[in-house]
PDBQT receptor file of N, H, CA, C and O in Angstrom, charges set to zero:
ATOM      1  N   UNK A   1      49.233 -30.089  24.797  1.00  0.00    +0.000 N 
ATOM      2  CA  UNK A   1      49.023 -30.711  23.520  1.00  0.00    +0.000 C 
ATOM      3  C   UNK A   1      47.638 -30.311  23.029  1.00  0.00    +0.000 C 
ATOM      4  O   UNK A   1      46.654 -30.410  23.762  1.00  0.00    +0.000 OA
ATOM      5  N   UNK A   2      47.574 -29.861  21.785  1.00  0.00    +0.000 N 
ATOM      6  H   UNK A   2      48.373 -29.781  21.189  1.00  0.00    +0.000 HD
ATOM      7  CA  UNK A   2      46.315 -29.393  21.233  1.00  0.00    +0.000 C 
ATOM      8  C   UNK A   2      46.066 -30.099  19.895  1.00  0.00    +0.000 C 
ATOM      9  O   UNK A   2      46.901 -30.011  18.995  1.00  0.00    +0.000 OA
ATOM     10  N   UNK A   3      44.922 -30.806  19.747  1.00  0.00    +0.000 N 
ATOM     11  H   UNK A   3      44.244 -30.878  20.479  1.00  0.00    +0.000 HD
ATOM     12  CA  UNK A   3      44.633 -31.474  18.472  1.00  0.00    +0.000 C 
ATOM     13  C   UNK A   3      44.373 -30.443  17.379  1.00  0.00    +0.000 C 
ATOM     14  O   UNK A   3      43.899 -29.341  17.658  1.00  0.00    +0.000 OA
ATOM     15  N   UNK A   4      44.679 -30.797  16.151  1.00  0.00    +0.000 N 
ATOM     16  H   UNK A   4      45.064 -31.692  15.924  1.00  0.00    +0.000 HD
ATOM     17  CA  UNK A   4      44.451 -29.877  15.037  1.00  0.00    +0.000 C 
ATOM     18  C   UNK A   4      43.972 -30.673  13.824  1.00  0.00    +0.000 C 
ATOM     19  O   UNK A   4      44.159 -31.888  13.749  1.00  0.00    +0.000 OA
ATOM     20  N   UNK A   5      43.376 -29.997  12.916  1.00  0.00    +0.000 N 
ATOM     21  H   UNK A   5      43.224 -29.010  12.977  1.00  0.00    +0.000 HD
ATOM     22  CA  UNK A   5      42.879 -30.597  11.679  1.00  0.00    +0.000 C 
ATOM     23  C   UNK A   5      43.536 -29.886  10.518  1.00  0.00    +0.000 C 
ATOM     24  O   UNK A   5      43.594 -28.657  10.481  1.00  0.00    +0.000 OA
ATOM     25  N   UNK A   6      44.033 -30.664   9.566  1.00  0.00    +0.000 N 
ATOM     26  H   UNK A   6      43.986 -31.663   9.596  1.00  0.00    +0.000 HD
ATOM     27  CA  UNK A   6      44.616 -30.087   8.362  1.00  0.00    +0.000 C 
ATOM     28  C   UNK A   6      43.730 -30.533   7.189  1.00  0.00    +0.000 C 
ATOM     29  O   UNK A   6      43.798 -31.684   6.759  1.00  0.00    +0.000 OA
ATOM     30  N   UNK A   7      42.908 -29.623   6.679  1.00  0.00    +0.000 N 
ATOM     31  H   UNK A   7      42.853 -28.688   7.028  1.00  0.00    +0.000 HD
ATOM     32  CA  UNK A   7      41.945 -29.955   5.638  1.00  0.00    +0.000 C 
ATOM     33  C   UNK A   7      42.596 -30.199   4.274  1.00  0.00    +0.000 C 
ATOM     34  O   UNK A   7      41.936 -30.698   3.363  1.00  0.00    +0.000 OA
ATOM     35  N   UNK A   8      43.846 -29.864   4.123  1.00  0.00    +0.000 N 
ATOM     36  H   UNK A   8      44.382 -29.459   4.864  1.00  0.00    +0.000 HD
ATOM     37  CA  UNK A   8      44.514 -30.108   2.847  1.00  0.00    +0.000 C 
ATOM     38  C   UNK A   8      45.039 -31.542   2.742  1.00  0.00    +0.000 C 
ATOM     39  O   UNK A   8      45.526 -31.935   1.681  1.00  0.00    +0.000 OA
ATOM     40  N   UNK A   9      44.954 -32.309   3.785  1.00  0.00    +0.000 N 
ATOM     41  H   UNK A   9      44.558 -31.990   4.646  1.00  0.00    +0.000 HD
ATOM     42  CA  UNK A   9      45.388 -33.707   3.803  1.00  0.00    +0.000 C 
ATOM     43  C   UNK A   9      44.171 -34.619   3.806  1.00  0.00    +0.000 C 
ATOM     44  O   UNK A   9      43.138 -34.294   4.391  1.00  0.00    +0.000 OA
ATOM     45  N   UNK A  10      44.303 -35.753   3.152  1.00  0.00    +0.000 N 
ATOM     46  H   UNK A  10      45.142 -36.017   2.676  1.00  0.00    +0.000 HD
ATOM     47  CA  UNK A  10      43.229 -36.743   3.126  1.00  0.00    +0.000 C 
ATOM     48  C   UNK A  10      43.697 -37.944   3.931  1.00  0.00    +0.000 C 
ATOM     49  O   UNK A  10      44.683 -38.591   3.579  1.00  0.00    +0.000 OA
ATOM     50  N   UNK A  11      43.004 -38.232   4.984  1.00  0.00    +0.000 N 
ATOM     51  H   UNK A  11      42.202 -37.707   5.269  1.00  0.00    +0.000 HD
ATOM     52  CA  UNK A  11      43.339 -39.373   5.828  1.00  0.00    +0.000 C 
ATOM     53  C   UNK A  11      42.241 -40.415   5.696  1.00  0.00    +0.000 C 
ATOM     54  O   UNK A  11      41.055 -40.088   5.675  1.00  0.00    +0.000 OA
ATOM     55  N   UNK A  12      42.649 -41.659   5.610  1.00  0.00    +0.000 N 
ATOM     56  H   UNK A  12      43.612 -41.924   5.627  1.00  0.00    +0.000 HD
ATOM     57  CA  UNK A  12      41.691 -42.764   5.505  1.00  0.00    +0.000 C 
ATOM     58  C   UNK A  12      41.968 -43.721   6.654  1.00  0.00    +0.000 C 
ATOM     59  O   UNK A  12      43.107 -44.113   6.906  1.00  0.00    +0.000 OA
ATOM     60  N   UNK A  13      40.911 -44.077   7.328  1.00  0.00    +0.000 N 
ATOM     61  H   UNK A  13      39.985 -43.758   7.123  1.00  0.00    +0.000 HD
ATOM     62  CA  UNK A  13      41.011 -45.025   8.428  1.00  0.00    +0.000 C 
ATOM     63  C   UNK A  13      40.126 -46.209   8.083  1.00  0.00    +0.000 C 
ATOM     64  O   UNK A  13      38.946 -46.043   7.776  1.00  0.00    +0.000 OA
ATOM     65  N   UNK A  14      40.690 -47.386   8.135  1.00  0.00    +0.000 N 
ATOM     66  H   UNK A  14      41.649 -47.521   8.385  1.00  0.00    +0.000 HD
ATOM     67  CA  UNK A  14      39.922 -48.601   7.871  1.00  0.00    +0.000 C 
ATOM     68  C   UNK A  14      39.876 -49.468   9.108  1.00  0.00    +0.000 C 
ATOM     69  O   UNK A  14      40.861 -49.582   9.838  1.00  0.00    +0.000 OA
ATOM     70  N   UNK A  15      38.731 -50.079   9.342  1.00  0.00    +0.000 N 
ATOM     71  H   UNK A  15      37.931 -49.987   8.749  1.00  0.00    +0.000 HD
ATOM     72  CA  UNK A  15      38.557 -50.961  10.484  1.00  0.00    +0.000 C 
ATOM     73  C   UNK A  15      38.102 -52.314   9.954  1.00  0.00    +0.000 C 
ATOM     74  O   UNK A  15      37.092 -52.402   9.257  1.00  0.00    +0.000 OA
ATOM     75  N   UNK A  16      38.839 -53.362  10.280  1.00  0.00    +0.000 N 
ATOM     76  H   UNK A  16      39.660 -53.290  10.846  1.00  0.00    +0.000 HD
ATOM     77  CA  UNK A  16      38.485 -54.717   9.854  1.00  0.00    +0.000 C 
ATOM     78  C   UNK A  16      37.625 -55.331  10.942  1.00  0.00    +0.000 C 
ATOM     79  O   UNK A  16      38.045 -55.438  12.094  1.00  0.00    +0.000 OA
ATOM     80  N   UNK A  17      36.416 -55.735  10.569  1.00  0.00    +0.000 N 
ATOM     81  H   UNK A  17      36.075 -55.648   9.633  1.00  0.00    +0.000 HD
ATOM     82  CA  UNK A  17      35.517 -56.331  11.550  1.00  0.00    +0.000 C 
ATOM     83  C   UNK A  17      35.386 -57.835  11.354  1.00  0.00    +0.000 C 
ATOM     84  O   UNK A  17      34.975 -58.546  12.270  1.00  0.00    +0.000 OA
ATOM     85  N   UNK A  18      35.738 -58.329  10.155  1.00  0.00    +0.000 N 
ATOM     86  H   UNK A  18      36.072 -57.750   9.411  1.00  0.00    +0.000 HD
ATOM     87  CA  UNK A  18      35.673 -59.766   9.899  1.00  0.00    +0.000 C 
ATOM     88  C   UNK A  18      36.642 -60.088   8.766  1.00  0.00    +0.000 C 
ATOM     89  O   UNK A  18      36.758 -59.328   7.804  1.00  0.00    +0.000 OA
ATOM     90  N   UNK A  19      37.328 -61.207   8.883  1.00  0.00    +0.000 N 
ATOM     91  H   UNK A  19      37.234 -61.825   9.664  1.00  0.00    +0.000 HD
ATOM     92  CA  UNK A  19      38.265 -61.593   7.827  1.00  0.00    +0.000 C 
ATOM     93  C   UNK A  19      37.494 -62.114   6.618  1.00  0.00    +0.000 C 
ATOM     94  O   UNK A  19      36.386 -62.627   6.775  1.00  0.00    +0.000 OA
ATOM     95  N   UNK A  20      38.056 -61.994   5.414  1.00  0.00    +0.000 N 
ATOM     96  H   UNK A  20      38.956 -61.577   5.286  1.00  0.00    +0.000 HD
ATOM     97  CA  UNK A  20      37.363 -62.482   4.221  1.00  0.00    +0.000 C 
ATOM     98  C   UNK A  20      37.279 -64.007   4.216  1.00  0.00    +0.000 C 
ATOM     99  O   UNK A  20      38.098 -64.687   4.835  1.00  0.00    +0.000 OA
ATOM    100  N   UNK A  21      36.270 -64.538   3.504  1.00  0.00    +0.000 N 
ATOM    101  H   UNK A  21      35.605 -63.986   3.001  1.00  0.00    +0.000 HD
ATOM    102  CA  UNK A  21      36.096 -65.992   3.435  1.00  0.00    +0.000 C 
ATOM    103  C   UNK A  21      37.230 -66.650   2.663  1.00  0.00    +0.000 C 
ATOM    104  O   UNK A  21      37.684 -67.738   3.018  1.00  0.00    +0.000 OA
ATOM    105  N   UNK A  22      37.682 -65.992   1.615  1.00  0.00    +0.000 N 
ATOM    106  H   UNK A  22      37.314 -65.108   1.326  1.00  0.00    +0.000 HD
ATOM    107  CA  UNK A  22      38.802 -66.510   0.824  1.00  0.00    +0.000 C 
ATOM    108  C   UNK A  22      39.879 -65.438   0.780  1.00  0.00    +0.000 C 
ATOM    109  O   UNK A  22      39.594 -64.251   0.937  1.00  0.00    +0.000 OA
ATOM    110  N   UNK A  23      41.095 -65.857   0.569  1.00  0.00    +0.000 N 
ATOM    111  H   UNK A  23      41.326 -66.822   0.441  1.00  0.00    +0.000 HD
ATOM    112  CA  UNK A  23      42.205 -64.922   0.509  1.00  0.00    +0.000 C 
ATOM    113  C   UNK A  23      42.152 -64.195  -0.832  1.00  0.00    +0.000 C 
ATOM    114  O   UNK A  23      42.307 -64.842  -1.867  1.00  0.00    +0.000 OA
ATOM    115  N   UNK A  24      41.940 -62.878  -0.860  1.00  0.00    +0.000 N 
ATOM    116  H   UNK A  24      41.814 -62.352  -0.018  1.00  0.00    +0.000 HD
ATOM    117  CA  UNK A  24      41.835 -62.174  -2.139  1.00  0.00    +0.000 C 
ATOM    118  C   UNK A  24      43.138 -62.171  -2.918  1.00  0.00    +0.000 C 
ATOM    119  O   UNK A  24      43.117 -61.961  -4.131  1.00  0.00    +0.000 OA
ATOM    120  N   UNK A  25      44.268 -62.396  -2.267  1.00  0.00    +0.000 N 
ATOM    121  H   UNK A  25      44.285 -62.566  -1.282  1.00  0.00    +0.000 HD
ATOM    122  CA  UNK A  25      45.545 -62.439  -2.987  1.00  0.00    +0.000 C 
ATOM    123  C   UNK A  25      45.661 -63.693  -3.837  1.00  0.00    +0.000 C 
ATOM    124  O   UNK A  25      46.446 -63.723  -4.785  1.00  0.00    +0.000 OA
ATOM    125  N   UNK A  26      44.883 -64.743  -3.511  1.00  0.00    +0.000 N 
ATOM    126  H   UNK A  26      44.246 -64.719  -2.741  1.00  0.00    +0.000 HD
ATOM    127  CA  UNK A  26      44.938 -65.972  -4.295  1.00  0.00    +0.000 C 
ATOM    128  C   UNK A  26      44.293 -65.814  -5.666  1.00  0.00    +0.000 C 
ATOM    129  O   UNK A  26      44.529 -66.641  -6.547  1.00  0.00    +0.000 OA
ATOM    130  N   UNK A  27      43.486 -64.776  -5.869  1.00  0.00    +0.000 N 
ATOM    131  H   UNK A  27      43.295 -64.105  -5.153  1.00  0.00    +0.000 HD
ATOM    132  CA  UNK A  27      42.787 -64.625  -7.147  1.00  0.00    +0.000 C 
ATOM    133  C   UNK A  27      43.734 -64.245  -8.276  1.00  0.00    +0.000 C 
ATOM    134  O   UNK A  27      43.386 -64.431  -9.442  1.00  0.00    +0.000 OA
ATOM    135  N   UNK A  28      44.909 -63.726  -7.978  1.00  0.00    +0.000 N 
ATOM    136  H   UNK A  28      45.192 -63.575  -7.031  1.00  0.00    +0.000 HD
ATOM    137  CA  UNK A  28      45.855 -63.351  -9.028  1.00  0.00    +0.000 C 
ATOM    138  C   UNK A  28      46.832 -64.475  -9.347  1.00  0.00    +0.000 C 
ATOM    139  O   UNK A  28      47.607 -64.364 -10.297  1.00  0.00    +0.000 OA
ATOM    140  N   UNK A  29      46.808 -65.544  -8.580  1.00  0.00    +0.000 N 
ATOM    141  H   UNK A  29      46.178 -65.634  -7.808  1.00  0.00    +0.000 HD
ATOM    142  CA  UNK A  29      47.708 -66.666  -8.806  1.00  0.00    +0.000 C 
ATOM    143  C   UNK A  29      47.050 -67.704  -9.706  1.00  0.00    +0.000 C 
ATOM    144  O   UNK A  29      45.824 -67.806  -9.724  1.00  0.00    +0.000 OA
ATOM    145  N   UNK A  30      47.834 -68.475 -10.453  1.00  0.00    +0.000 N 
ATOM    146  H   UNK A  30      48.831 -68.392 -10.438  1.00  0.00    +0.000 HD
ATOM    147  CA  UNK A  30      47.245 -69.561 -11.240  1.00  0.00    +0.000 C 
ATOM    148  C   UNK A  30      46.722 -70.643 -10.299  1.00  0.00    +0.000 C 
ATOM    149  O   UNK A  30      47.179 -70.736  -9.160  1.00  0.00    +0.000 OA
ATOM    150  N   UNK A  31      45.779 -71.459 -10.750  1.00  0.00    +0.000 N 
ATOM    151  H   UNK A  31      45.408 -71.385 -11.676  1.00  0.00    +0.000 HD
ATOM    152  CA  UNK A  31      45.243 -72.504  -9.873  1.00  0.00    +0.000 C 
ATOM    153  C   UNK A  31      46.331 -73.503  -9.482  1.00  0.00    +0.000 C 
ATOM    154  O   UNK A  31      47.261 -73.770 -10.244  1.00  0.00    +0.000 OA
ATOM    155  N   UNK A  32      46.187 -74.039  -8.290  1.00  0.00    +0.000 N 
ATOM    156  H   UNK A  32      45.432 -73.822  -7.672  1.00  0.00    +0.000 HD
ATOM    157  CA  UNK A  32      47.166 -75.003  -7.802  1.00  0.00    +0.000 C 
ATOM    158  C   UNK A  32      47.060 -76.289  -8.623  1.00  0.00    +0.000 C 
ATOM    159  O   UNK A  32      45.953 -76.720  -8.948  1.00  0.00    +0.000 OA
ATOM    160  N   UNK A  33      48.192 -76.907  -8.963  1.00  0.00    +0.000 N 
ATOM    161  H   UNK A  33      49.091 -76.557  -8.699  1.00  0.00    +0.000 HD
ATOM    162  CA  UNK A  33      48.124 -78.167  -9.701  1.00  0.00    +0.000 C 
ATOM    163  C   UNK A  33      47.585 -79.273  -8.807  1.00  0.00    +0.000 C 
ATOM    164  O   UNK A  33      47.756 -79.250  -7.588  1.00  0.00    +0.000 OA
ATOM    165  N   UNK A  34      46.934 -80.237  -9.435  1.00  0.00    +0.000 N 
ATOM    166  H   UNK A  34      46.796 -80.256 -10.426  1.00  0.00    +0.000 HD
ATOM    167  CA  UNK A  34      46.377 -81.352  -8.677  1.00  0.00    +0.000 C 
ATOM    168  C   UNK A  34      47.515 -82.191  -8.111  1.00  0.00    +0.000 C 
ATOM    169  O   UNK A  34      48.563 -82.346  -8.739  1.00  0.00    +0.000 OA
ATOM    170  N   UNK A  35      47.294 -82.724  -6.929  1.00  0.00    +0.000 N 
ATOM    171  H   UNK A  35      46.443 -82.598  -6.419  1.00  0.00    +0.000 HD
ATOM    172  CA  UNK A  35      48.318 -83.557  -6.315  1.00  0.00    +0.000 C 
ATOM    173  C   UNK A  35      48.425 -84.861  -7.103  1.00  0.00    +0.000 C 
ATOM    174  O   UNK A  35      47.405 -85.461  -7.443  1.00  0.00    +0.000 OA
ATOM    175  N   UNK A  36      49.640 -85.302  -7.395  1.00  0.00    +0.000 N 
ATOM    176  H   UNK A  36      50.468 -84.815  -7.118  1.00  0.00    +0.000 HD
ATOM    177  CA  UNK A  36      49.778 -86.552  -8.150  1.00  0.00    +0.000 C 
ATOM    178  C   UNK A  36      49.352 -87.739  -7.300  1.00  0.00    +0.000 C 
ATOM    179  O   UNK A  36      49.634 -87.805  -6.104  1.00  0.00    +0.000 OA
ATOM    180  N   UNK A  37      48.668 -88.673  -7.947  1.00  0.00    +0.000 N 
ATOM    181  H   UNK A  37      48.440 -88.619  -8.919  1.00  0.00    +0.000 HD
ATOM    182  CA  UNK A  37      48.233 -89.873  -7.239  1.00  0.00    +0.000 C 
ATOM    183  C   UNK A  37      49.391 -90.862  -7.227  1.00  0.00    +0.000 C 
ATOM    184  O   UNK A  37      50.026 -91.078  -8.259  1.00  0.00    +0.000 OA
ATOM    185  N   UNK A  38      49.673 -91.459  -6.086  1.00  0.00    +0.000 N 
ATOM    186  H   UNK A  38      49.157 -91.283  -5.248  1.00  0.00    +0.000 HD
ATOM    187  CA  UNK A  38      50.778 -92.415  -6.043  1.00  0.00    +0.000 C 
ATOM    188  C   UNK A  38      50.420 -93.683  -6.817  1.00  0.00    +0.000 C 
ATOM    189  O   UNK A  38      49.286 -94.158  -6.762  1.00  0.00    +0.000 OA
ATOM    190  N   UNK A  39      51.394 -94.218  -7.531  1.00  0.00    +0.000 N 
ATOM    191  H   UNK A  39      52.316 -93.833  -7.575  1.00  0.00    +0.000 HD
ATOM    192  CA  UNK A  39      51.159 -95.461  -8.263  1.00  0.00    +0.000 C 
ATOM    193  C   UNK A  39      51.419 -96.623  -7.326  1.00  0.00    +0.000 C 
ATOM    194  O   UNK A  39      52.405 -96.619  -6.589  1.00  0.00    +0.000 OA
ATOM    195  N   UNK A  40      50.553 -97.609  -7.348  1.00  0.00    +0.000 N 
ATOM    196  H   UNK A  40      49.753 -97.612  -7.947  1.00  0.00    +0.000 HD
ATOM    197  CA  UNK A  40      50.754 -98.749  -6.449  1.00  0.00    +0.000 C 
ATOM    198  C   UNK A  40      51.975 -99.561  -6.885  1.00  0.00    +0.000 C 
ATOM    199  O   UNK A  40      52.205 -99.772  -8.076  1.00  0.00    +0.000 OA
ATOM    200  N   UNK A  41      52.727 -99.996  -5.928  1.00  0.00    +0.000 N 
ATOM    201  H   UNK A  41      52.541 -99.825  -4.961  1.00  0.00    +0.000 HD
ATOM    202  CA  UNK A  41      53.891-100.829  -6.217  1.00  0.00    +0.000 C 
ATOM    203  C   UNK A  41      53.643-102.226  -5.689  1.00  0.00    +0.000 C 
ATOM    204  O   UNK A  41      52.976-102.414  -4.671  1.00  0.00    +0.000 OA
ATOM    205  N   UNK A  42      54.187-103.201  -6.392  1.00  0.00    +0.000 N 
ATOM    206  H   UNK A  42      54.729-103.049  -7.219  1.00  0.00    +0.000 HD
ATOM    207  CA  UNK A  42      54.027-104.594  -5.992  1.00  0.00    +0.000 C 
ATOM    208  C   UNK A  42      55.365-105.068  -5.452  1.00  0.00    +0.000 C 
ATOM    209  O   UNK A  42      56.393-104.966  -6.121  1.00  0.00    +0.000 OA
ATOM    210  N   UNK A  43      55.338-105.580  -4.248  1.00  0.00    +0.000 N 
ATOM    211  H   UNK A  43      54.503-105.663  -3.704  1.00  0.00    +0.000 HD
ATOM    212  CA  UNK A  43      56.548-106.100  -3.624  1.00  0.00    +0.000 C 
ATOM    213  C   UNK A  43      56.409-107.606  -3.487  1.00  0.00    +0.000 C 
ATOM    214  O   UNK A  43      55.474-108.099  -2.857  1.00  0.00    +0.000 OA
ATOM    215  N   UNK A  44      57.342-108.329  -4.081  1.00  0.00    +0.000 N 
ATOM    216  H   UNK A  44      58.102-107.929  -4.593  1.00  0.00    +0.000 HD
ATOM    217  CA  UNK A  44      57.326-109.788  -4.005  1.00  0.00    +0.000 C 
ATOM    218  C   UNK A  44      58.436-110.207  -3.065  1.00  0.00    +0.000 C 
ATOM    219  O   UNK A  44      59.598-109.844  -3.248  1.00  0.00    +0.000 OA
ATOM    220  N   UNK A  45      58.063-110.975  -2.059  1.00  0.00    +0.000 N 
ATOM    221  H   UNK A  45      57.119-111.270  -1.910  1.00  0.00    +0.000 HD
ATOM    222  CA  UNK A  45      59.063-111.482  -1.120  1.00  0.00    +0.000 C 
ATOM    223  C   UNK A  45      59.124-112.993  -1.253  1.00  0.00    +0.000 C 
ATOM    224  O   UNK A  45      58.092-113.651  -1.384  1.00  0.00    +0.000 OA
ATOM    225  N   UNK A  46      60.312-113.537  -1.221  1.00  0.00    +0.000 N 
ATOM    226  H   UNK A  46      61.150-113.002  -1.114  1.00  0.00    +0.000 HD
ATOM    227  CA  UNK A  46      60.494-114.987  -1.321  1.00  0.00    +0.000 C 
ATOM    228  C   UNK A  46      60.375-115.588   0.068  1.00  0.00    +0.000 C 
ATOM    229  O   UNK A  46      61.017-115.137   1.017  1.00  0.00    +0.000 OA
ATOM    230  N   UNK A  47      59.549-116.603   0.167  1.00  0.00    +0.000 N 
ATOM    231  H   UNK A  47      59.027-116.969  -0.604  1.00  0.00    +0.000 HD
ATOM    232  CA  UNK A  47      59.388-117.308   1.432  1.00  0.00    +0.000 C 
ATOM    233  C   UNK A  47      60.204-118.597   1.359  1.00  0.00    +0.000 C 
ATOM    234  O   UNK A  47      59.965-119.421   0.476  1.00  0.00    +0.000 OA
ATOM    235  N   UNK A  48      61.151-118.785   2.257  1.00  0.00    +0.000 N 
ATOM    236  H   UNK A  48      61.345-118.116   2.973  1.00  0.00    +0.000 HD
ATOM    237  CA  UNK A  48      61.937-120.030   2.212  1.00  0.00    +0.000 C 
ATOM    238  C   UNK A  48      61.062-121.226   2.566  1.00  0.00    +0.000 C 
ATOM    239  O   UNK A  48      60.244-121.165   3.484  1.00  0.00    +0.000 OA
ATOM    240  N   UNK A  49      61.246-122.304   1.831  1.00  0.00    +0.000 N 
ATOM    241  H   UNK A  49      61.911-122.353   1.085  1.00  0.00    +0.000 HD
ATOM    242  CA  UNK A  49      60.445-123.502   2.106  1.00  0.00    +0.000 C 
ATOM    243  C   UNK A  49      61.122-124.328   3.193  1.00  0.00    +0.000 C 
ATOM    244  O   UNK A  49      62.310-124.156   3.469  1.00  0.00    +0.000 OA
ATOM    245  N   UNK A  50      60.368-125.209   3.795  1.00  0.00    +0.000 N 
ATOM    246  H   UNK A  50      59.404-125.349   3.570  1.00  0.00    +0.000 HD
ATOM    247  CA  UNK A  50      60.890-126.032   4.882  1.00  0.00    +0.000 C 
ATOM    248  C   UNK A  50      61.797-127.138   4.359  1.00  0.00    +0.000 C 
ATOM    249  O   UNK A  50      62.599-127.671   5.126  1.00  0.00    +0.000 OA
ATOM    250  N   UNK A  51      61.702-127.505   3.080  1.00  0.00    +0.000 N 
ATOM    251  H   UNK A  51      61.050-127.072   2.457  1.00  0.00    +0.000 HD
ATOM    252  CA  UNK A  51      62.493-128.612   2.536  1.00  0.00    +0.000 C 
ATOM    253  C   UNK A  51      63.731-128.134   1.791  1.00  0.00    +0.000 C 
ATOM    254  O   UNK A  51      64.317-128.905   1.031  1.00  0.00    +0.000 OA
ATOM    255  N   UNK A  52      64.131-126.928   1.980  1.00  0.00    +0.000 N 
ATOM    256  H   UNK A  52      63.655-126.302   2.598  1.00  0.00    +0.000 HD
ATOM    257  CA  UNK A  52      65.297-126.408   1.277  1.00  0.00    +0.000 C 
ATOM    258  C   UNK A  52      66.556-127.088   1.783  1.00  0.00    +0.000 C 
ATOM    259  O   UNK A  52      66.698-127.370   2.973  1.00  0.00    +0.000 OA
ATOM    260  N   UNK A  53      67.472-127.347   0.849  1.00  0.00    +0.000 N 
ATOM    261  H   UNK A  53      67.357-127.118  -0.118  1.00  0.00    +0.000 HD
ATOM    262  CA  UNK A  53      68.737-127.972   1.227  1.00  0.00    +0.000 C 
ATOM    263  C   UNK A  53      69.861-127.011   0.920  1.00  0.00    +0.000 C 
ATOM    264  O   UNK A  53      69.712-126.112   0.093  1.00  0.00    +0.000 OA
ATOM    265  N   UNK A  54      70.974-127.197   1.578  1.00  0.00    +0.000 N 
ATOM    266  H   UNK A  54      71.095-127.927   2.251  1.00  0.00    +0.000 HD
ATOM    267  CA  UNK A  54      72.114-126.322   1.344  1.00  0.00    +0.000 C 
ATOM    268  C   UNK A  54      72.858-126.790   0.097  1.00  0.00    +0.000 C 
ATOM    269  O   UNK A  54      72.779-127.972  -0.238  1.00  0.00    +0.000 OA
ATOM    270  N   UNK A  55      73.577-125.912  -0.604  1.00  0.00    +0.000 N 
ATOM    271  H   UNK A  55      73.641-124.952  -0.332  1.00  0.00    +0.000 HD
ATOM    272  CA  UNK A  55      74.320-126.319  -1.808  1.00  0.00    +0.000 C 
ATOM    273  C   UNK A  55      75.408-127.348  -1.506  1.00  0.00    +0.000 C 
ATOM    274  O   UNK A  55      75.743-128.139  -2.388  1.00  0.00    +0.000 OA
ATOM    275  N   UNK A  56      75.962-127.370  -0.324  1.00  0.00    +0.000 N 
ATOM    276  H   UNK A  56      75.690-126.728   0.392  1.00  0.00    +0.000 HD
ATOM    277  CA  UNK A  56      77.005-128.338   0.025  1.00  0.00    +0.000 C 
ATOM    278  C   UNK A  56      76.439-129.751   0.098  1.00  0.00    +0.000 C 
ATOM    279  O   UNK A  56      77.158-130.711  -0.176  1.00  0.00    +0.000 OA
ATOM    280  N   UNK A  57      75.184-129.898   0.455  1.00  0.00    +0.000 N 
ATOM    281  H   UNK A  57      74.599-129.118   0.678  1.00  0.00    +0.000 HD
ATOM    282  CA  UNK A  57      74.569-131.220   0.560  1.00  0.00    +0.000 C 
ATOM    283  C   UNK A  57      74.324-131.810  -0.819  1.00  0.00    +0.000 C 
ATOM    284  O   UNK A  57      74.261-133.033  -0.947  1.00  0.00    +0.000 OA
ATOM    285  N   UNK A  58      74.185-130.998  -1.847  1.00  0.00    +0.000 N 
ATOM    286  H   UNK A  58      74.237-130.005  -1.742  1.00  0.00    +0.000 HD
ATOM    287  CA  UNK A  58      73.929-131.501  -3.197  1.00  0.00    +0.000 C 
ATOM    288  C   UNK A  58      75.198-132.019  -3.867  1.00  0.00    +0.000 C 
ATOM    289  O   UNK A  58      75.076-132.707  -4.880  1.00  0.00    +0.000 OA
ATOM    290  N   UNK A  59      76.404-131.742  -3.379  1.00  0.00    +0.000 N 
ATOM    291  H   UNK A  59      76.504-131.183  -2.556  1.00  0.00    +0.000 HD
ATOM    292  CA  UNK A  59      77.658-132.136  -4.013  1.00  0.00    +0.000 C 
ATOM    293  C   UNK A  59      78.042-133.586  -3.725  1.00  0.00    +0.000 C 
ATOM    294  O   UNK A  59      78.896-134.127  -4.428  1.00  0.00    +0.000 OA
ATOM    295  N   UNK A  60      77.484-134.202  -2.779  1.00  0.00    +0.000 N 
ATOM    296  H   UNK A  60      76.791-133.762  -2.208  1.00  0.00    +0.000 HD
ATOM    297  CA  UNK A  60      77.916-135.550  -2.418  1.00  0.00    +0.000 C 
ATOM    298  C   UNK A  60      77.367-136.640  -3.279  1.00  0.00    +0.000 C 
ATOM    299  O   UNK A  60      77.670-137.812  -3.059  1.00  0.00    +0.000 OA
TER     300      UNK A  60
């Protein structure tokens, strides 16, 4: 096997030594929309009282 050089071809070799701080592909995208804030909901629970009577007791 014998190495050879072909001067009519252009070869490019790149070496990555450190990753970029930001993703360069993100620069062509529109900005991300803001996350929607959840609306607070109010939940009302009925607490049975100790003096509650049944409907059958009221008929007499």
